[in-house]
N, C-alpha and C positions, 0 to 999 in steps of 0.2 A: 724496426731494427731489432736484431737477436742480439742478446748479450752472450758473452764467452762462458758462462757458468749454467747456460740453460741446457735441459736435458735434450740429447739427440737420439731419434729413434733408430734400431737396428734397421740394416739394409733389408729389404723385401726382395725375394726372389730366389734365394738360396734354398736349393732342395734337399731331400734327403739323403740322396746320392752323394752330394757333393760333401756332406760331413762324415761319410763313411770311408773314404779314399778307397773307393772299389774301382780296379781298372775296367776298362769295356771288355777285355777277354774274360774276366773273372764274372761280370755281369752276364754274359753269355753262358757261362760254366752254371751259374745259377739258375739260367732261365732252362738249361737243358735238363738239369736234376728236377725241377719244379714240372716240367713237361712229362717226363718220367713217372713221377708221381701221380700227376694228372691221368695218365694213361692207366695206371694201375686203379686208380680211384674208379675211373670208367668202366674198367673191366669188372671191377668188383659190384658195381652198379648192376650192369647188365645181367652179370652171373645171378645177384640175389634177387632182382625184380622180375627178369624176363625169363632167362634159361632155366632156372630153378624149377618151372612150372612144367618144362618140357621133359619127358622121361620116356626113355626106352629100354624096355626090360628091366625097369627099376633103376637105371643108370642116367645119369644127368652130367653135365658138363663141370669143369673145375677150371676156369679160366685164370684166375690170379696166380697161382703157382707156375701155370705155364708162361704166363707174361713176364713173371719175376726172372724164371729161367732165361727167357728169350733176351731181355734186357741184358742180364748178366753175360750172356753170351755176345752180345753185341758190343758193349763195353769192354770186355776182356777181364782178367781176373782181378788185377789190381783194384780198379774201380768198381766193377760188377759186384765184388763180394760184400763189400760195405752197403751197396744198396740192396743186395739180396737179404741181408740181415735185416735193415730198416724195414724193407718192405714185407718181409715174412712177419715182423713184429706188428706192423700196421695191421696185416691180414688177419693175425690172432686176435688183436684186440677190438677188430671190427666185427669180431663174432662169427667170421666165415670159414675159420679153421675147425679141424674135427677136434683138436687138441693141441697142448702146448708142444707135443712130441713133433708136430707137422712143422712148428716153426725151424726146429733143427733139420728135418728133413729137406726141405724147401732150401735153405740156406746150403747145406753141405752138398745136395745133388746140382744146385745152380752153380757153385765153384768148381765141382769136380766136373760137370759136364763143358764148364770154360776151359778149364785145365786140359780136357781131352780135347776140345776143338782146336785150342792154341797148339797143341802138341802134334796131334796127327792129321788134322783137316785144314784145307784153306778155308780162308774166310768167305763165306757165301750164304744163299738161302738154303742151299741143299744141306750143307754143314748144320746149319741153324735147326732145320726140321729134324735132323737124324738125332741131333744132340736133344732136342726138346721132346722128342718121340721115346727116346731113353730114360731121361729123367723123368718124365710123365709115367711112363710103365713102372720104374721103379717107386715113384713117390706113392701110386696109389697102392701097389702092392705091399709097401712098408706100413701105410695106412692101415690096409688090410689086415696084416701081420698084427698091427699092434691092437686093432680092434678085436682080433681072435684072442690075444693075449689079456685084453681087458675085459672080455666076454661081453664087447658091445655088439658083436655080428657072430653069423653062423657059417661054417665052411662053404655052404653052398652059394653064397655071394660073391665068392671070388670071381667069377665072370663078369658080374655086374660092375666090380672094382675095374677090371680090366677094360671094360668095354667104356667106362668112364675117361680113361687114358684115351681111347681110340676117338671118342666124340671130342674131346679138347683139341686135337691137333689141327682139325680146319681153322681156328682161330689164328694159327702161325703165319699163313698167307696174308692175312688181312693186317696183322700187327707188325710184322717185322718191316715192311717198307717205312712205316711210321716210325719206327724205332730206329733205323738207319739213318733217316732225314734228321730225327732229334739228335743223332750221335755226331752229325755234322757241326753241330752247334759248339761253341767254346773253343777249346783246344785240348792239347796234351799236357798232363799235368807236369811234365819236365820241361816244357818250353815256357811256362809262365815266368 
């Protein structure tokens, strides 16, 4: 027979999520951003392990900036700009970026590409491809100009930088359907 003053154990079975007071919609939103981060991480690994060994006329692909711009285009300016900043910071700290300046270039080009797409183009694959192409050409040319300024490259390598932008674009048809599927998770910020 148990006495009144005996110690009672806590209830078992309460999970981590029940203590955080996170709604199911917020859980889906967290999952969406985690999946976007996973996509960028996979692109980084594929770039650094496999595609860095494939060179055509001294140029290779640059998947991570293209993926960041694409996700920013899919998500829109409000949510995409924060992701672009955080993902470009991750890209910088992972060692894949050519310099600190590339973090600024990726973020600014992703945000302005998203603003351009929302202002002048309808949402869709072709608009995303056009904005990614423009952003990647500008990104590689800005990196080339910065390399010339810092005396890290020579002017004859300009075509190689431009070829890098062109070689990166075939990843857009592969990543775009994945990003649009992930974008359907969660909900809009103003509807939570």
